[in-house]
C-alpha positions as CSV (number, residue, x, y, z in Angstrom):
1,M,-8.7,-27.0,18.7
2,T,-9.3,-23.2,18.4
3,D,-10.4,-21.8,15.0
4,F,-7.7,-20.8,12.5
5,L,-6.7,-17.2,12.8
6,P,-5.7,-15.9,9.4
7,F,-3.3,-13.0,9.0
8,S,-5.9,-11.1,7.0
9,K,-9.6,-11.4,6.2
10,P,-12.1,-9.0,4.5
11,T,-15.3,-8.0,6.4
12,I,-18.3,-7.3,4.2
13,D,-21.4,-6.3,6.0
14,E,-25.0,-7.3,5.1
15,A,-25.9,-3.8,3.9
16,T,-23.0,-3.9,1.4
17,I,-24.1,-7.4,0.3
18,A,-27.6,-6.1,-0.3
19,S,-26.2,-3.1,-2.3
20,V,-24.3,-5.5,-4.5
21,A,-27.5,-7.5,-5.0
22,D,-29.4,-4.3,-5.9
23,T,-26.6,-3.4,-8.4
24,L,-26.9,-6.8,-10.0
25,R,-30.6,-6.5,-10.3
26,S,-30.4,-3.0,-11.8
27,G,-29.0,-4.2,-15.1
28,W,-26.1,-1.8,-14.9
29,I,-23.2,-3.8,-13.7
30,T,-20.2,-2.3,-15.5
31,S,-18.9,1.3,-14.9
32,G,-21.9,3.5,-14.1
33,P,-23.5,5.5,-11.3
34,K,-21.9,3.5,-8.5
35,V,-18.4,4.2,-9.9
36,A,-19.3,7.9,-10.2
37,E,-20.5,8.0,-6.6
38,F,-17.5,6.1,-5.3
39,E,-15.1,8.6,-7.1
40,K,-17.1,11.5,-5.7
41,Q,-16.8,10.2,-2.1
42,L,-13.1,9.5,-2.5
43,S,-12.5,12.9,-3.9
44,G,-14.2,14.4,-0.9
45,Y,-12.0,12.4,1.4
46,F,-8.9,13.6,-0.4
47,G,-9.8,17.3,-0.1
48,G,-11.5,17.7,-3.3
49,R,-8.7,16.3,-5.5
50,I,-9.7,14.5,-8.7
51,V,-10.0,10.7,-8.3
52,R,-10.5,8.0,-10.9
53,T,-11.1,4.4,-10.1
54,F,-9.6,1.3,-11.9
55,N,-9.7,-2.5,-11.8
56,S,-6.4,-2.7,-9.9
57,G,-3.9,-0.7,-7.9
58,T,-1.2,-1.8,-10.4
59,C,-2.6,-0.2,-13.5
60,T,-3.0,3.0,-11.6
61,M,0.8,3.4,-11.3
62,E,1.4,2.4,-14.9
63,I,-1.1,5.0,-16.1
64,A,0.5,7.7,-13.8
65,L,3.8,7.0,-15.4
66,R,2.3,7.2,-18.9
67,I,0.6,10.5,-18.0
68,A,3.9,11.8,-16.7
69,G,5.5,10.9,-20.0
70,I,7.9,8.4,-18.5
71,G,9.4,5.9,-21.1
72,A,12.4,4.5,-22.8
73,G,15.7,6.1,-21.6
74,D,14.2,7.3,-18.3
75,E,15.1,6.0,-14.8
76,V,12.6,5.6,-12.0
77,I,13.8,5.1,-8.4
78,T,11.9,2.8,-6.0
79,T,12.3,0.5,-3.1
80,P,13.3,-3.2,-3.3
81,I,10.8,-4.1,-0.6
82,S,7.4,-4.0,-2.1
83,W,5.0,-6.2,-4.2
84,V,6.8,-6.7,-7.5
85,A,4.1,-4.7,-9.3
86,T,5.8,-1.5,-8.1
87,A,8.9,-2.2,-10.2
88,N,7.1,-4.1,-13.0
89,V,5.1,-1.0,-14.1
90,I,8.4,0.8,-14.7
91,L,9.4,-1.9,-17.1
92,E,5.9,-1.9,-18.7
93,V,6.4,1.7,-19.9
94,G,9.9,0.9,-21.2
95,A,11.8,2.8,-18.4
96,T,14.6,1.5,-16.2
97,P,13.9,0.7,-12.5
98,V,16.6,1.9,-10.0
99,F,16.5,0.6,-6.4
100,A,17.6,2.4,-3.3
101,D,18.0,0.5,0.0
102,I,15.6,0.9,2.9
103,D,15.6,2.4,6.3
104,P,16.0,-0.4,8.9
105,V,13.4,1.0,11.3
106,T,10.6,2.2,9.0
107,R,11.4,-0.4,6.2
108,N,10.5,2.3,3.7
109,I,13.0,3.6,1.1
110,D,15.9,5.5,2.8
111,L,15.6,9.1,1.4
112,D,19.4,9.7,1.8
113,K,20.0,6.7,-0.5
114,L,17.2,7.7,-2.8
115,E,18.8,11.1,-3.3
116,A,22.2,9.5,-3.9
117,A,20.7,7.3,-6.6
118,I,19.5,10.2,-8.7
119,T,21.2,10.6,-12.1
120,P,20.6,12.9,-15.1
121,A,18.3,10.1,-16.5
122,T,16.1,10.0,-13.4
123,R,12.6,11.3,-14.2
124,A,10.4,10.0,-11.3
125,I,10.2,8.4,-7.9
126,I,7.8,5.7,-6.7
127,P,7.9,5.6,-2.9
128,V,6.1,2.8,-1.2
129,Y,4.4,3.1,2.2
130,L,5.0,-0.4,3.6
131,A,2.2,-1.5,5.9
132,G,0.7,1.9,5.4
133,K,3.6,3.8,7.0
134,P,4.3,7.2,5.3
135,L,7.7,8.5,4.5
136,D,8.9,11.9,5.6
137,M,6.7,13.6,3.0
138,D,8.1,17.1,3.4
139,R,11.6,15.8,2.5
140,L,10.4,13.5,-0.2
141,Y,8.7,16.4,-2.1
142,A,11.7,18.7,-1.4
143,I,13.9,16.1,-3.1
144,A,11.4,15.8,-6.0
145,A,11.3,19.6,-6.4
146,K,15.1,20.0,-6.2
147,Y,15.6,17.5,-9.1
148,R,12.4,18.3,-11.0
149,L,11.1,14.7,-10.6
150,R,7.5,13.4,-10.7
151,V,6.3,11.4,-7.8
152,I,4.0,8.4,-8.2
153,E,3.1,7.5,-4.6
154,D,2.5,3.7,-4.2
155,A,0.0,4.2,-1.4
156,A,-1.6,0.8,-2.1
157,Q,-1.6,0.0,1.7
158,A,-2.0,3.5,3.0
159,I,-5.8,4.5,2.8
160,G,-6.4,6.0,6.2
161,S,-2.8,6.9,7.0
162,T,-1.9,10.5,7.7
163,W,0.9,13.0,7.5
164,Q,0.8,15.8,10.0
165,G,-2.9,15.1,10.4
166,K,-3.7,15.2,6.7
167,P,-4.8,12.0,4.8
168,I,-2.3,10.5,2.5
169,G,-3.7,11.3,-1.0
170,S,-5.0,14.8,0.0
171,F,-1.7,16.4,-1.1
172,G,1.3,15.6,-3.3
173,D,1.6,14.5,-7.0
174,F,0.1,11.2,-8.3
175,V,-1.2,9.0,-5.4
176,S,-2.1,5.3,-6.1
177,F,-4.3,3.2,-3.8
178,S,-5.2,-0.5,-3.9
179,F,-8.6,-2.0,-2.9
180,Q,-7.5,-5.6,-3.3
181,A,-9.1,-8.1,-1.0
182,N,-6.6,-7.8,1.9
183,K,-6.4,-4.0,2.0
184,N,-8.0,-2.0,4.8
185,I,-11.0,-1.3,2.5
186,T,-11.7,-3.5,-0.5
187,T,-13.6,-3.6,-3.8
188,S,-12.6,-7.3,-4.2
189,E,-10.1,-6.1,-6.8
190,G,-9.6,-2.5,-7.7
191,G,-7.8,0.8,-7.0
192,C,-7.9,4.5,-7.5
193,L,-5.5,7.2,-8.7
194,V,-5.5,10.7,-7.3
195,L,-4.7,13.2,-10.0
196,N,-3.6,16.9,-10.2
197,N,-5.9,18.4,-12.8
198,A,-8.7,17.9,-15.3
199,E,-6.2,17.3,-18.2
200,E,-4.6,14.4,-16.3
201,A,-8.0,13.1,-15.4
202,A,-9.2,13.1,-19.0
203,L,-6.0,11.2,-20.1
204,A,-6.5,8.7,-17.3
205,E,-10.0,8.0,-18.5
206,K,-8.7,7.3,-22.0
207,Y,-6.0,5.0,-20.7
208,R,-8.4,3.0,-18.7
209,L,-10.8,2.4,-21.6
210,Q,-8.8,1.6,-24.8
211,G,-7.8,5.2,-25.4
212,V,-11.3,6.0,-26.5
213,S,-12.7,9.5,-26.4
214,R,-16.3,10.3,-27.4
215,S,-18.3,13.3,-28.6
216,G,-22.0,13.3,-29.2
217,W,-23.9,10.1,-30.0
218,D,-21.6,8.7,-32.7
219,G,-18.4,10.6,-32.4
220,I,-15.5,8.4,-31.3
221,D,-11.7,8.6,-31.6
222,V,-8.6,6.9,-30.2
223,D,-5.4,9.0,-29.8
224,V,-3.5,7.0,-27.1
225,L,-2.8,3.3,-26.6
226,G,-5.1,2.5,-23.7
227,G,-6.1,-0.8,-22.0
228,K,-9.2,-2.2,-20.3
229,Y,-8.8,-1.0,-16.7
230,N,-12.2,0.3,-15.7
231,M,-13.9,-0.5,-12.3
232,T,-17.4,-2.1,-12.4
233,D,-20.4,-0.9,-10.5
234,I,-20.4,-4.2,-8.6
235,A,-16.9,-3.4,-7.3
236,A,-17.8,0.2,-6.6
237,A,-20.9,-1.0,-4.6
238,I,-18.6,-2.9,-2.3
239,G,-16.2,0.0,-2.1
240,L,-19.0,2.4,-1.1
241,G,-20.0,0.1,1.7
242,Q,-16.4,-0.3,2.9
243,F,-15.5,3.4,2.6
244,A,-18.4,4.3,4.9
245,K,-16.6,2.4,7.6
246,L,-13.0,3.6,6.9
247,S,-12.8,5.7,10.1
248,D,-14.0,2.8,12.2
249,I,-11.7,0.4,10.5
250,T,-8.7,2.6,11.0
251,A,-9.5,3.2,14.6
252,H,-9.9,-0.5,15.3
253,R,-6.7,-1.4,13.6
254,R,-4.9,1.1,15.7
255,K,-6.5,-0.3,18.8
256,L,-5.3,-3.8,17.8
257,A,-1.8,-2.5,17.2
258,Q,-1.7,-0.8,20.6
259,H,-2.8,-4.1,22.2
260,Y,0.0,-6.0,20.3
261,F,2.6,-3.6,21.8
262,K,1.0,-3.9,25.3
263,I,0.9,-7.7,25.3
264,L,4.3,-8.1,23.8
265,G,5.8,-5.7,26.3
266,A,8.6,-3.2,26.2
267,D,11.3,-5.9,26.6
268,F,10.1,-8.2,23.7
269,E,12.9,-7.1,21.3
270,A,15.6,-7.6,24.0
271,K,14.3,-11.0,24.9
272,T,13.7,-12.4,21.5
273,G,15.9,-10.5,19.1
274,A,13.0,-9.7,16.9
275,Q,12.3,-6.2,15.7
276,L,8.9,-4.6,16.1
277,P,7.4,-2.0,13.7
278,P,7.7,1.7,14.5
279,A,5.0,2.4,17.1
280,D,3.4,5.6,15.8
281,F,-0.1,6.6,16.8
282,E,-2.0,9.8,16.3
283,S,-3.4,12.2,19.0
284,G,-5.0,15.4,17.9
285,G,-3.4,15.2,14.5
286,V,0.1,14.9,15.9
287,A,2.1,11.7,15.7
288,S,3.3,10.3,19.0
289,E,5.2,7.2,20.3
290,M,3.5,4.3,21.9
291,P,4.3,4.6,25.7
292,G,7.1,2.2,26.7
293,T,8.7,1.9,23.2
294,H,12.1,3.3,22.1
295,R,11.3,4.1,18.6
296,P,12.0,7.6,17.2
297,T,8.8,9.7,17.0
298,P,7.7,9.8,13.3
299,C,5.7,12.6,11.7
300,G,3.3,10.3,9.9
301,C,0.8,7.8,11.2
302,T,0.1,4.4,9.7
303,N,-3.3,2.9,9.2
304,W,-1.8,-0.4,10.6
305,H,-2.5,-2.2,7.3
306,L,0.0,-4.8,8.5
307,F,1.7,-5.5,11.9
308,Q,5.1,-6.8,10.9
309,I,8.1,-8.0,12.8
310,V,11.5,-8.9,11.6
311,L,12.6,-12.3,12.9
312,P,16.0,-12.9,14.6
313,E,18.5,-14.8,12.4
314,R,18.3,-17.8,14.7
315,I,15.0,-18.8,13.2
316,T,14.1,-19.0,9.5
317,R,10.9,-17.5,8.2
318,P,9.5,-20.9,6.9
319,E,10.2,-22.4,10.3
320,F,8.5,-19.6,12.1
321,M,5.5,-19.8,9.8
322,E,5.2,-23.5,10.1
323,R,5.4,-23.4,13.9
324,M,2.8,-20.6,14.1
325,K,0.5,-22.7,11.8
326,A,0.7,-25.5,14.4
327,F,-0.9,-23.0,16.8
328,N,-3.6,-22.3,14.2
329,I,-2.2,-18.8,13.6
330,G,-1.8,-17.6,10.0
331,V,1.3,-15.5,9.1
332,G,2.1,-13.8,5.8
333,F,5.2,-12.1,4.5
334,H,5.5,-8.8,2.7
335,Y,7.8,-8.8,0.8
336,A,10.6,-10.7,-0.8
337,P,13.3,-8.3,-2.3
338,I,12.3,-7.4,-5.9
339,H,15.8,-7.2,-7.2
340,L,16.5,-10.8,-6.4
341,F,13.7,-12.2,-8.6
342,K,14.9,-13.8,-11.9
343,L,13.4,-11.1,-14.0
344,Y,15.6,-8.5,-12.3
345,R,18.7,-10.6,-11.9
346,E,18.7,-10.8,-15.7
347,R,18.9,-7.1,-15.6
348,G,22.1,-7.1,-13.5
349,F,20.8,-7.0,-10.0
350,H,22.3,-9.4,-7.4
351,E,22.8,-10.2,-3.7
352,G,24.7,-7.7,-1.7
353,M,23.4,-4.6,-3.5
354,F,20.9,-3.6,-0.9
355,P,21.9,-5.4,2.3
356,I,19.2,-3.9,4.6
357,A,16.4,-4.8,2.2
358,E,17.9,-8.3,1.7
359,H,17.9,-8.9,5.5
360,V,14.4,-7.5,6.1
361,G,13.1,-9.3,3.0
362,K,14.5,-12.6,4.3
363,Q,13.1,-12.3,7.9
364,I,10.0,-10.1,7.8
365,V,6.6,-11.6,8.7
366,S,3.1,-10.1,8.9
367,L,1.1,-11.1,12.0
368,P,-2.8,-11.3,12.0
369,M,-4.3,-7.9,11.6
370,F,-7.8,-7.3,10.3
371,Y,-11.0,-5.5,11.2
372,A,-12.9,-8.5,12.6
373,M,-10.1,-9.4,14.9
374,T,-10.5,-9.0,18.7
375,E,-8.0,-8.2,21.5
376,D,-8.3,-11.9,22.4
377,D,-7.1,-12.8,18.9
378,V,-4.1,-10.5,19.4
379,E,-3.3,-12.3,22.7
380,R,-3.5,-15.7,20.9
381,S,-1.0,-14.5,18.3
382,C,1.3,-13.1,21.0
383,A,1.2,-16.3,23.1
384,A,2.0,-18.4,20.1
385,M,4.9,-16.1,19.1
386,R,6.3,-16.4,22.7
387,E,6.3,-20.2,22.3
388,V,7.9,-20.1,18.9
389,L,10.5,-17.5,19.7
390,G,11.3,-18.9,23.1
């Protein structure tokens, strides 16, 4: 039997492993010089914007909300299709999550419905770039400016994605990234937050370390309620090794995605009833369609963090996943609709409120996509899908 092909797997090279070993031997394993270097390199990538690293891509969003002054009585609009952390952080700061349904093609929040959901209590938006796919960033920020809203971009999956040739994170308001194990680059667990100015950065530093500020050898004070969110030098050493390969990782993922489209063929959707992802690729800084597809040309290019299809109603997701497993192919799903979890049902959400998100959340699956994959692996995945979908 062929080896199991997982839907995701991190690739850590020997040089990075050696760097982690050196860090362990150095005696400085918590936040130190490796963290500082990682933040410096990330800042360079994001056009010189200030970056601070953390131990997750969840606390980054919570801290951004706190810096923006979001709290009790405030509403924050987001998408129902994301990891539940996106909405949980809104509850954590005492604010009220408001959902808007998604676009059926991009599977990101529908900006028309987002704008319609704005009320006098709305203070912020948390857009999510599902599978690394950006929104219409120009329109997003035009809406934010029109209603004087803060934007906390949940770009957890979007490192390496671009908008009009510019990296996501190099412009905008707060931008949060995750470096969790299945992301395009990883620190094992971790994340970073792109900030707007030195004042926000100083506040972020307080929030990530118990609210502490220091002056001199023994001067210490606490003026905000912080947590314990700092990144370690061990994690940063992994991140530095991964970040050095970001360009290669992104290019390889795009190559794999192109091969998926090629092998599946232009008639895959018509034959199976499944829905492919938007087929955007970048050429000379400009987004373009994959030849042979019928998708509208988007203005932003994904890093292909995930390659997702929406299954036809004639097959359930558990059935599809089980049958793919029989072919030794791993499949994930991202994500179940947040508003249908018990925590959110208890706050008044229910079926029928966001029908597109509910359909996609029921039928979406993530096919194998990771840096160590080969085109042969893509062909294995496609062959299994053809068998399962008939």
